[in-house]
C-alpha positions, 0 to 999 in steps of 0.5 A: 500500500502506498501512503499519500501525504494526507494519510500521515499526520506528521508529513506535509508537502510544501512548494514555492516558486523559484529559484528561477522564473517558471520553476517550482521548489518542493520539499517534505516536512516530517515532524515529529520525526520517529524511527518509523519514518526511516526509509526511502522517499521518492519525488515524481514530477511531470509537466508538458516538457517531461518527467523527473524523479528523485529519491532520498534515504532517511536514517533516523538516529536517537543521539549524535553518537550514532552518526558515523564520522567520515575519516579525515573530515575536519570541523 
């Protein structure tokens, strides 16, 4: 079963114009975030000029100590 944004109380889809003329930027807000929200999310867009798809994975951690540090990374 595929859930739609309106099926989850903690998920909202936002869009706005830009950054360039005739463009739209969109994003997903998940709040509050929980371990159950971990997984892969996909975005599908289409218009008269074509279609595009993008995906992203969300990994939810309890503490900052669970985040693996990249070797040689400074900061």
